[in-house]
N, CA and C atoms as an extended XYZ file, in Angstrom:
204
Properties=species:S:1:pos:R:3:atomname:S:1:resname:S:1:resid:I:1 pbc="F F F"
N         0.628       -1.273       -0.122 N   MET     1
C         0.074        0.107        0.329 CA  MET     1
C         1.027        1.465        0.128 C   MET     1
N         0.891        2.120       -0.524 N   ASN     2
C         1.885        3.335       -0.766 CA  ASN     2
C         0.358        4.541        0.095 C   ASN     2
N         1.419        4.623        1.107 N   CYS     3
C         0.681        5.465        2.197 CA  CYS     3
C         0.243        7.213        1.855 C   CYS     3
N         1.421        7.583        0.704 N   TRP     4
C         1.065        8.576        0.112 CA  TRP     4
C        -0.080        8.819       -0.409 C   TRP     4
N        -0.213        7.959       -1.264 N   ARG     5
C        -1.606        8.160       -2.183 CA  ARG     5
C        -3.032        8.524       -0.884 C   ARG     5
N        -2.950        8.135       -0.056 N   SER     6
C        -4.192        8.118        1.264 CA  SER     6
C        -3.867        9.023        2.195 C   SER     6
N        -2.697        8.908        3.257 N   TYR     7
C        -2.634        9.660        4.183 CA  TYR     7
C        -2.308       10.899        4.234 C   TYR     7
N        -1.469       11.143        3.522 N   VAL     8
C        -0.505       12.402        3.532 CA  VAL     8
C        -1.871       13.562        2.676 C   VAL     8
N        -2.014       13.271        1.935 N   PRO     9
C        -3.116       14.433        1.450 CA  PRO     9
C        -4.276       15.104        2.323 C   PRO     9
N        -4.564       13.860        3.277 N   ILE    10
C        -5.293       13.970        4.451 CA  ILE    10
C        -4.940       15.201        5.239 C   ILE    10
N        -3.289       14.470        5.761 N   ILE    11
C        -2.678       15.484        6.556 CA  ILE    11
C        -2.493       16.862        6.021 C   ILE    11
N        -2.119       17.222        4.473 N   LEU    12
C        -1.760       18.128        4.206 CA  LEU    12
C        -3.195       18.954        4.105 C   LEU    12
N        -3.960       18.515        3.886 N   ASP    13
C        -5.358       19.078        3.614 CA  ASP    13
C        -5.646       19.780        5.400 C   ASP    13
N        -5.383       19.195        6.196 N   LYS    14
C        -5.995       19.149        7.516 CA  LYS    14
C        -5.195       20.604        7.946 C   LYS    14
N        -4.092       20.709        7.476 N   LEU    15
C        -3.261       21.687        7.648 CA  LEU    15
C        -3.613       23.009        6.941 C   LEU    15
N        -4.484       22.984        6.097 N   LYS    16
C        -4.730       24.120        5.306 CA  LYS    16
C        -6.153       24.474        5.611 C   LYS    16
N        -6.769       23.847        6.871 N   GLN    17
C        -7.639       24.092        7.490 CA  GLN    17
C        -7.750       25.786        8.682 C   GLN    17
N        -8.632       26.093        9.004 N   GLU    18
C        -8.592       27.640        9.658 CA  GLU    18
C        -9.797       27.458       10.264 C   GLU    18
N       -10.240       27.736       11.571 N   PRO    19
C        -8.955       27.430       12.275 CA  PRO    19
C        -8.544       26.089       13.105 C   PRO    19
N        -7.459       26.258       13.171 N   LEU    20
C        -6.783       24.965       13.535 CA  LEU    20
C        -6.209       25.213       15.216 C   LEU    20
N        -6.578       23.876       15.948 N   SER    21
C        -6.187       24.071       17.220 CA  SER    21
C        -4.706       24.049       17.226 C   SER    21
N        -4.349       24.115       18.137 N   ASP    22
C        -2.447       23.864       18.420 CA  ASP    22
C        -3.074       22.779       18.884 C   ASP    22
N        -3.368       21.617       19.399 N   ALA    23
C        -3.439       20.254       19.772 CA  ALA    23
C        -3.317       19.566       18.195 C   ALA    23
N        -4.875       19.878       17.812 N   VAL    24
C        -4.659       19.591       16.795 CA  VAL    24
C        -3.603       19.626       15.445 C   VAL    24
N        -3.218       20.383       15.249 N   ALA    25
C        -1.555       21.196       14.495 CA  ALA    25
C        -0.737       20.356       15.246 C   ALA    25
N        -0.729       20.276       16.097 N   LEU    26
C         0.718       19.669       16.730 CA  LEU    26
C         0.447       17.967       16.386 C   LEU    26
N        -0.279       17.609       16.367 N   ARG    27
C        -0.882       16.188       16.297 CA  ARG    27
C        -0.374       16.124       14.628 C   ARG    27
N        -1.469       16.805       13.675 N   THR    28
C        -1.043       16.914       12.115 CA  THR    28
C        -0.053       17.016       11.623 C   THR    28
N         1.082       17.717       12.966 N   LEU    29
C         2.743       18.009       12.544 CA  LEU    29
C         3.729       17.090       12.421 C   LEU    29
N         3.119       16.170       13.728 N   ARG    30
C         3.630       14.506       14.242 CA  ARG    30
C         3.377       14.134       12.855 C   ARG    30
N         1.841       13.567       12.763 N   LEU    31
C         1.953       12.799       11.816 CA  LEU    31
C         2.645       13.087       10.047 C   LEU    31
N         2.870       14.096        9.878 N   LEU    32
C         3.683       14.461        8.669 CA  LEU    32
C         5.066       14.130        8.716 C   LEU    32
N         5.564       14.350       10.238 N   LYS    33
C         6.745       14.146       10.593 CA  LYS    33
C         7.088       12.879       10.068 C   LYS    33
N         6.180       12.136       10.494 N   ALA    34
C         5.974       10.243       10.470 CA  ALA    34
C         6.530        9.909        9.326 C   ALA    34
N         5.712       10.815        8.549 N   PHE    35
C         5.771       10.686        7.063 CA  PHE    35
C         7.268       10.979        6.067 C   PHE    35
N         7.921       11.866        6.687 N   VAL    36
C         9.241       12.013        6.283 CA  VAL    36
C         9.859       11.417        6.515 C   VAL    36
N        10.204       10.899        7.558 N   ASN    37
C        11.141        9.722        8.388 CA  ASN    37
C        10.678        9.212        8.012 C   ASN    37
N         9.882        8.114        7.263 N   ASP    38
C         9.233        6.420        6.777 CA  ASP    38
C        10.124        6.304        5.882 C   ASP    38
N        11.465        6.587        5.320 N   ALA    39
C        12.399        5.957        4.954 CA  ALA    39
C        11.626        5.735        3.250 C   ALA    39
N        11.194        5.839        2.714 N   MET    40
C        10.036        5.587        1.451 CA  MET    40
C        11.179        6.141        0.312 C   MET    40
N        11.368        6.167       -0.775 N   SER    41
C        12.073        6.977       -1.627 CA  SER    41
C        10.950        7.744       -2.131 C   SER    41
N        11.078        9.242       -1.926 N   GLY    42
C        10.272        9.871       -3.053 CA  GLY    42
C         9.509       10.309       -1.839 C   GLY    42
N         8.730       10.131       -0.583 N   THR    43
C         7.498       10.521        0.541 CA  THR    43
C         8.255       12.280        0.210 C   THR    43
N         9.201       12.612        0.691 N   VAL    44
C         9.639       14.053        1.117 CA  VAL    44
C         9.358       14.575        0.019 C   VAL    44
N         9.896       13.987       -1.543 N   LEU    45
C        10.013       14.748       -2.116 CA  LEU    45
C         8.484       14.863       -2.804 C   LEU    45
N         7.422       14.163       -2.884 N   ARG    46
C         6.328       14.340       -3.219 CA  ARG    46
C         5.058       15.383       -2.275 C   ARG    46
N         5.613       15.344       -1.004 N   ILE    47
C         5.184       16.503       -0.033 CA  ILE    47
C         6.037       17.752       -0.439 C   ILE    47
N         6.723       18.249       -0.635 N   VAL    48
C         7.455       19.279       -0.971 CA  VAL    48
C         6.766       19.553       -2.401 C   VAL    48
N         6.256       18.685       -3.061 N   GLU    49
C         5.709       19.203       -4.233 CA  GLU    49
C         4.476       19.509       -4.054 C   GLU    49
N         4.086       18.634       -3.113 N   ALA    50
C         2.516       19.238       -2.592 CA  ALA    50
C         2.162       20.329       -1.856 C   ALA    50
N         3.046       21.099       -1.614 N   GLY    51
C         3.327       22.546       -0.804 CA  GLY    51
C         3.571       22.228        0.323 C   GLY    51
N         3.910       21.478        0.967 N   GLY    52
C         4.066       20.977        2.884 CA  GLY    52
C         4.638       21.738        3.200 C   GLY    52
N         5.835       22.057        2.391 N   VAL    53
C         6.984       23.119        3.531 CA  VAL    53
C         6.282       24.637        3.467 C   VAL    53
N         5.346       25.129        2.825 N   GLU    54
C         4.677       25.936        2.918 CA  GLU    54
C         3.581       26.131        4.166 C   GLU    54
N         3.185       25.047        4.137 N   MET    55
C         1.860       24.820        5.296 CA  MET    55
C         2.290       24.716        6.411 C   MET    55
N         3.708       23.987        6.661 N   VAL    56
C         4.323       23.740        7.787 CA  VAL    56
C         5.191       24.707        8.287 C   VAL    56
N         5.702       25.643        7.471 N   SER    57
C         6.201       26.931        7.792 CA  SER    57
C         5.562       28.224        8.560 C   SER    57
N         4.200       27.791        8.047 N   ARG    58
C         3.787       28.659        9.022 CA  ARG    58
C         3.715       28.399       10.249 C   ARG    58
N         3.673       26.903       10.637 N   PHE    59
C         3.667       27.045       12.043 CA  PHE    59
C         4.699       26.956       12.152 C   PHE    59
N         6.046       26.935       11.523 N   VAL    60
C         7.278       26.925       12.872 CA  VAL    60
C         7.927       28.360       12.960 C   VAL    60
N         7.387       29.190       11.852 N   PHE    61
C         7.612       30.378       12.231 CA  PHE    61
C         6.629       31.649       12.888 C   PHE    61
N         5.530       30.671       13.445 N   SER    62
C         4.619       31.883       13.728 CA  SER    62
C         5.006       32.326       15.095 C   SER    62
N         4.458       33.467       15.318 N   LYS    63
C         5.191       34.382       16.782 CA  LYS    63
C         3.958       33.937       18.047 C   LYS    63
N         3.208       33.417       17.856 N   SER    64
C         1.657       33.341       18.408 CA  SER    64
C         1.630       31.385       18.621 C   SER    64
N         2.369       30.710       17.947 N   LYS    65
C         2.631       29.175       18.538 CA  LYS    65
C         4.025       28.692       19.105 C   LYS    65
N         4.376       28.153       20.349 N   THR    66
C         5.528       27.579       20.442 CA  THR    66
C         5.291       25.856       19.487 C   THR    66
N         6.351       25.741       19.363 N   VAL    67
C         6.496       24.241       18.663 CA  VAL    67
C         7.778       23.880       19.713 C   VAL    67
N         7.184       22.152       19.567 N   SER    68
C         8.068       21.757       21.007 CA  SER    68
C         8.200       20.379       19.904 C   SER    68
């Protein structure tokens, strides 16, 4: 099963939603991190091509949210 086709788009769509509670955002970012670290070739490239970096950067560089 190719998880990219099923789970990653759902995770990226969740990050696009507003308003997103801090708890949901943190869980969503952790799921995305798991996919980045899954050791499957091409997963990171697909996430980057789908705009994942831009979506995550708004949480990483937010002055109102702490990232742990």
